[in-house]
C-alpha positions in Angstrom: 0.0 0.0 0.0 1.3 3.4 -0.9 2.4 5.3 2.3 1.5 8.6 0.7 -2.0 7.6 -0.3 -3.9 9.5 2.5 -1.4 12.3 3.0 -3.8 15.1 2.1 -6.4 13.7 4.4 -4.2 14.0 7.5 -5.6 16.3 10.1 -3.8 19.6 10.5 -5.2 19.9 14.0 -3.8 16.4 14.9 -0.4 17.4 13.4 -0.5 20.7 15.3 -1.2 18.8 18.5 1.6 16.3 17.9 4.0 19.1 16.9 2.9 21.0 20.0 3.6 18.0 22.1 7.1 17.7 20.5 7.8 21.3 21.2 6.5 20.9 24.8 8.9 18.1 25.2 11.8 20.4 24.1 10.4 22.8 26.8 9.8 20.4 29.7 13.1 18.7 29.6 15.2 21.9 29.4 13.1 23.2 32.3 14.5 20.3 34.2 18.0 20.2 32.9 18.8 23.8 32.3 18.2 25.0 35.9 20.4 22.1 37.1 23.1 22.9 34.5 23.1 26.6 35.1 23.6 26.2 38.8 26.2 23.4 38.6 28.3 24.9 35.8 28.1 28.5 36.8 27.7 31.7 34.8 31.1 31.8 33.1 31.1 28.2 32.0 27.5 28.5 30.7 28.6 31.6 28.8 31.4 29.5 27.2 28.8 26.9 26.1 26.5 29.6 24.7 29.3 31.3 22.9 30.5 28.1 21.3 27.0 27.0 20.4 26.5 30.3 18.6 29.5 29.5 16.4 28.2 26.0 15.7 24.9 27.5 14.5 26.7 29.1 11.6 28.6 25.9 10.8 25.4 24.0 10.7 23.8 26.7 8.6 26.5 26.4 6.0 26.2 22.6 6.0 22.4 22.6 5.6 22.5 25.3 2.8 18.7 26.0 3.1 17.9 22.4 2.1 15.3 21.9 4.8 13.0 24.7 3.5 13.7 24.0 -0.2 13.2 20.2 0.1 10.0 20.6 2.1 8.6 23.0 -0.5 9.7 21.2 -3.7 9.3 17.7 -2.2 5.6 18.3 -1.5 4.9 17.8 -5.3 6.5 14.3 -5.2 5.1 12.9 -2.0 2.6 10.7 -3.8 5.3 9.2 -6.0 7.9 7.2 -4.1 10.3 6.8 -7.1 10.4 10.6 -7.9 10.6 11.5 -4.2 13.6 9.0 -3.8 15.4 10.7 -6.7 14.8 14.2 -5.4 15.6 13.2 -1.8 18.9 11.6 -2.8 20.0 14.7 -4.7 19.2 16.9 -1.6 21.0 14.4 0.7 24.1 14.3 -1.5 24.3 18.1 -1.7 23.8 18.2 2.1 26.7 15.8 2.6 29.0 17.8 0.3 28.4 21.0 2.1 28.7 19.3 5.5 32.2 18.2 4.6 33.1 21.7 3.4 31.7 23.2 6.6 33.9 21.0 8.7 37.0 21.9 6.6 36.2 25.6 7.1 35.8 25.1 10.8 39.1 23.3 11.2 40.9 26.1 9.3 39.3 28.8 11.4 40.3 27.0 14.6 43.9 27.1 13.6 44.1 30.9 14.0 44.9 32.4 17.4 41.5 34.0 18.2 39.0 33.6 21.0 37.5 30.7 19.1 40.8 28.8 19.7 40.4 29.3 23.4 37.2 27.3 23.3 38.4 24.9 20.6 37.6 21.7 22.5 34.0 22.7 23.3 33.4 23.9 19.7 34.6 20.6 18.3 32.4 18.6 20.7 29.4 20.7 19.7 30.3 20.4 16.0 29.3 16.7 16.1 25.7 17.8 15.9 26.4 19.2 12.4 26.9 15.6 11.1 23.9 14.3 13.0 21.7 17.0 11.7 22.6 16.2 8.1 21.9 12.5 8.4 18.7 13.3 10.3 16.9 14.4 7.0 14.1 15.9 9.1 12.7 17.5 5.9 11.5 14.1 4.7 9.2 13.8 7.7 8.0 17.4 7.2 7.1 16.5 3.6 5.0 13.6 4.7 3.7 15.4 7.8 4.9 12.5 10.0 4.8 14.3 13.3 4.0 11.2 15.3 7.4 9.7 14.6 9.2 13.1 15.2 7.4 13.4 18.5 8.4 9.9 19.7 11.9 10.4 18.5 12.2 13.7 20.4 10.8 12.0 23.6 13.5 9.3 23.4 16.3 11.8 22.8 15.2 14.0 25.7 14.9 11.1 28.1 18.4 9.8 27.3 19.9 13.2 27.7 18.1 13.7 31.0 19.5 10.5 32.4 23.0 11.3 31.2 22.8 14.9 32.6 22.1 13.8 36.2 24.5 10.9 36.0 27.6 12.7 34.7 27.3 16.5 35.2 28.2 16.9 38.9 30.3 20.1 39.1 31.5 23.1 37.1 34.4 21.2 35.6 31.9 18.9 33.8 31.0 21.4 31.1 32.7 19.3 28.4 30.4 16.5 29.4 27.4 18.9 29.3 28.4 19.9 25.8 28.4 16.3 24.6 25.1 15.6 26.2 23.7 18.7 24.5 24.7 17.1 21.2 22.8 14.0 22.1 19.8 15.9 23.1 19.7 18.2 20.1 20.6 15.8 17.3 22.2 12.5 18.4 19.0 10.6 18.0 18.8 11.7 14.4 20.6 8.5 13.3 17.2 6.8 13.8 15.8 9.2 11.2 18.1 7.9 8.5 17.1 4.3 9.2 13.4 5.1 9.4 13.4 7.2 6.2 13.2 4.0 4.2 9.5 4.0 5.0 9.1 6.9 2.6 12.0 6.8 0.1 15.2 5.1 -0.9 17.9 7.5 0.2 21.4 7.2 -1.3 24.3 9.2 -2.5 24.1 10.1 -6.2 26.4 11.6 -8.8 23.3 13.2 -10.6 22.6 16.1 -8.3 22.0 18.7 -11.0 23.8 21.4 -9.0 23.1 24.1 -11.6 19.4 23.6 -11.1 19.2 23.4 -7.4 22.1 25.6 -6.2 20.6 29.0 -7.1 17.4 28.7 -5.0 19.4 26.9 -2.2 21.9 29.8 -2.1 19.0 32.3 -1.8 17.5 30.3 1.1 21.0 29.9 2.6 21.7 33.6 2.4 18.3 34.3 4.0 19.0 31.8 6.9 22.5 33.3 7.3 21.2 36.8 7.6 18.6 35.6 10.0 21.1 33.9 12.2 23.3 36.9 12.2 20.7 38.9 14.1 19.6 35.9 16.2 23.0 34.5 17.2 25.5 37.3 16.6 24.3 38.9 19.9 25.9 36.1 22.0 29.1 36.2 19.8 29.4 40.0 20.0 28.6 39.9 23.7 31.4 37.4 24.2 33.8 39.6 22.2 32.8 43.1 23.4 31.8 42.3 26.9 32.4 39.0 28.9 31.5 35.4 29.3 29.5 36.5 32.4 27.3 38.7 30.2 26.8 35.9 27.7 25.9 33.6 30.6 23.3 36.1 31.9 21.9 36.7 28.4 21.8 33.0 27.6 19.2 32.3 30.2 16.9 35.1 28.8 17.5 33.8 25.3 16.9 30.2 26.3 13.5 31.1 27.8 12.6 33.3 24.9 13.5 30.7 22.3 11.5 28.0 24.1 8.4 30.1 24.1 8.9 31.2 20.5 9.3 27.5 19.4 6.0 26.6 21.1 4.2 29.5 19.4 5.8 28.8 16.1 4.7 25.2 16.2 1.3 26.3 14.9 2.9 27.7 11.8 5.6 25.1 11.3 3.2 22.2 11.2 1.1 23.8 8.4 3.9 24.7 6.0 3.8 21.4 4.1 0.0 21.8 3.8 0.4 25.4 2.7 2.8 24.3 0.0 0.3 21.6 -1.1 -2.6 24.1 -1.2 -0.4 26.7 -2.9 -0.1 24.4 -5.9 -3.7 23.3 -5.9 -6.0 26.0 -4.7 -5.5 29.7 -3.9 -8.8 29.7 -1.9 -7.7 26.9 0.4 -4.3 28.5 0.8 -5.9 31.9 1.8 -8.4 30.2 4.2 -5.6 28.3 6.0 -3.4 31.4 6.2 -6.2 33.4 7.8 -6.9 30.5 10.3 -3.2 30.4 11.2 -3.1 34.2 11.6 -6.1 34.4 13.9 -5.0 31.4 15.9 -1.5 32.9 16.4 -2.9 36.1 17.8 -5.2 34.2 20.1 -2.3 32.4 21.7 0.5 35.0 21.4 -1.0 37.9 23.3 -1.6 36.1 26.6 1.7 34.2 26.5 3.6 37.3 25.6 2.0 39.3 28.5 2.6 36.5 31.0 6.2 36.2 30.0 6.7 39.9 30.4 5.0 40.1 33.8 6.7 36.9 35.2 10.2 37.4 33.8 11.9 37.8 37.1 10.1 34.9 38.7 10.8 32.6 35.8 14.5 33.4 35.7 14.8 33.1 39.4 13.0 29.7 39.4 14.8 28.3 36.4 18.4 29.4 37.0 18.5 31.1 40.4 19.1 34.6 41.6 22.7 34.5 40.1 21.0 35.2 36.7 18.4 37.7 37.9 20.2 40.5 35.9 18.7 38.9 32.8 15.2 40.0 33.8 15.1 43.2 31.7 16.5 41.4 28.7 13.8 38.8 28.9 11.1 41.5 29.2 12.4 43.1 26.1 12.6 39.8 24.2 9.0 38.9 25.3 7.8 42.0 23.4 9.7 40.7 20.4 7.6 37.5 20.4 4.8 39.1 18.5 7.1 40.3 15.7 9.0 36.9 15.6 6.0 34.7 15.2 4.3 36.8 12.5 7.6 37.2 10.7 7.8 33.4 10.6 4.3 33.2 9.1 5.0 35.8 6.4 8.4 34.4 5.6 8.1 30.6 5.8 4.4 30.1 5.6 3.7 32.5 2.7 6.7 34.0 0.8 8.9 30.9 0.7 6.0 28.7 -0.1 5.1 31.1 -3.0 8.8 31.0 -4.1 9.2 34.6 -3.2 12.3 33.9 -1.0 14.1 36.9 -2.6 11.9 39.2 -0.4 12.7 37.1 2.7 16.4 37.5 1.9 16.1 41.2 1.6 14.2 41.5 4.8 16.8 39.5 6.8 19.7 41.3 5.2 18.2 44.6 6.3 17.6 43.3 9.7 21.0 41.8 10.0 22.8 45.0 9.1 20.7 47.1 11.5 21.2 44.4 14.2 24.9 44.4 13.7 25.1 48.2 13.8 22.9 48.6 16.9 24.9 45.8 18.7 28.1 47.8 18.2 26.3 50.9 19.7 24.2 49.3 22.5 26.2 46.3 23.8 29.1 48.5 25.3 26.4 50.6 27.0 23.7 48.1 28.1 25.4 44.7 27.7 22.8 41.9 27.5 19.9 44.4 27.5 21.4 46.1 24.5 21.6 42.8 22.7 17.9 42.1 23.5 16.8 45.5 22.2 18.6 44.8 18.8 17.0 41.4 18.5 13.5 42.8 19.0 14.2 45.6 16.5 15.4 43.0 13.9 12.3 40.9 14.4 10.1 43.9 13.9 11.9 44.9 10.7 11.5 41.4 9.2 7.8 41.3 10.1 6.9 44.7 8.6 8.9 44.2 5.4 7.6 40.6 4.7 4.0 41.6 5.5 4.1 44.2 2.8 5.3 41.6 0.3 3.0 38.8 1.6 -0.3 40.7 1.8 -1.1 40.2 -1.9 -1.4 36.4 -1.1 -3.6 36.7 2.0 -6.7 38.8 2.6 -6.9 39.3 6.4 -10.4 40.7 7.2 -12.8 41.0 10.2 -10.1 40.7 12.8 -10.6 43.9 14.8 -13.4 42.5 16.9 -11.4 39.3 17.8 -8.3 41.3 18.7 -10.4 43.7 20.8 -11.8 40.7 22.8 -8.3 39.2 23.2 -7.0 42.6 24.6 -9.9 42.6 27.1 -8.7 39.1 28.1 -5.2 40.5 28.6 -6.6 43.1 30.9 -8.0 40.2 32.9 -4.5 38.7 33.1 -3.0 42.0 34.4 -5.7 42.1 37.1 -4.9 38.6 38.3 -1.2 39.4 38.4 -1.7 42.5 40.4 -4.0 40.7 42.8 -1.5 37.8 43.4 1.4 40.2 43.9 -0.5 41.7 46.8 -0.6 38.3 48.5 3.2 38.1 48.6 3.7 34.5 47.5 7.4 33.8 48.1 7.7 30.5 46.3 8.4 31.3 42.6 7.0 28.0 41.3 3.8 28.4 43.2 3.4 32.1 42.0 4.1 31.3 38.4 1.7 28.3 38.4 -1.1 30.2 40.1 -0.7 33.3 38.0 -0.3 31.4 34.7 -3.1 28.9 35.5 -5.7 31.4 36.8 -4.8 34.0 34.1 -5.3 31.6 31.2 -8.6 30.4 32.7 -9.8 34.0 33.0 -8.6 34.8 29.5 -10.4 31.8 28.0 -13.6 32.6 29.9 -13.6 36.2 28.6 -13.1 34.8 25.0 -16.0 32.5 25.4 -18.4 35.1 27.0 -17.5 37.8 24.5 -17.8 35.2 21.6 -14.4 35.2 20.0 -15.1 33.1 17.0 -11.6 31.6 16.7 -11.7 30.5 20.4 -15.2 29.2 20.0 -14.0 27.0 17.1 -11.4 25.3 19.3 -13.8 25.2 22.2 -16.6 23.4 20.3 -14.1 21.0 18.7 -12.7 20.0 22.1 -16.2 19.7 23.6 -17.4 17.5 20.7 -14.4 15.2 21.1 -15.0 14.8 24.8 -18.7 14.1 24.3 -17.8 11.4 21.7 -15.3 9.8 24.1 -17.8 9.7 26.9 -20.4 8.2 24.5 -18.0 5.5 23.5 -17.2 4.6 27.1 -20.9 4.2 27.8 
């Protein structure tokens, strides 16, 4: 039986739930391991890890060459034909291997020169192992086929293994080399299973017929876009390490870690729909537009309360996760929380619309503008405000990308009748602020208890307000959940 037979009938909501679970796993486990590691390793050693990780991001970027986005977009057309998909996937995999080898060569050359990178050579080399694992992981195959069940199970296994290793081997501040290795396992070590499991969908092999002239131009555009994007996302930590200190990088790394976790969770709604958007883009403009509008409205519904709670609870969250040693990162996290709105919608306009519509040239321009401005502001603000300056430039860069890409993407999506829903959601946010003010008057000293009470009660109040004031997007989810519960109860009877 053809594995791709019922692909287009897969539930987007089910995929979104599975992808949400996967992202939650990448949140829950770091919430266990990161507080432990940040306390055991100390601020300086954590700064070294963050600085080195930022370098590896660029190495991985060069190795991947934008293949993930390109293969997901182009591969969607072949997912109902195993033979054609196998030929296409083999070309992408071979190109990926070639550039992975080149990226390692470039890294080794750079590490030969007497710079700050050489000081952290061992950590950088350990972390570089994930470049290879990422390449053989071929995650884009699973995105093409929307196999989020497998990806979720694989993520769970990887996180459990890394958790066991963390508590077994990381005992003091001198174990940061071990922590780096465990980070590799948690992030990409389990990807070796991907390569084996990919046989379910295609026959992956190295091939001489890669047609580089055909594939390289769009890949270079996507690579350039990703490079510019990473400049304004990861250059902050690198420039902090060079212009300030490992201590500032360590402080900033906690704020960035929390920000990145929340952004991943919010972006899960968009990420899971990209293969379907690519499919609709080729088949039906109406279905494409309808799905884009659903994503847009759903994103606003979730972003506003989460962004507000992160802003209000920044100090409590940092203190709970990493201890008072990192409390200086509170302002940076508050600034980054405001950037969440820009980051998530920038992701929708870039990856969900423009890249799907093969308009990656506009995404490239947006990220180049953002990277240049980010770099310039970092030079000005990091010496003055350290980690807070880095946070400001990140938020500015996300805003620039969002505005520019929206102007280019709006011709593909007609967003109408949203003022009423946004007004209702803002009323819900006022409810959240009232709950926060009330709980602060009680003087709850336990951070975990305060975060849990404030977050839990606030979201209940927010949801209640959406229901009472009849937010149509919220009611859609509410009715769907209620129907499933009633069906489950009926089956049990």
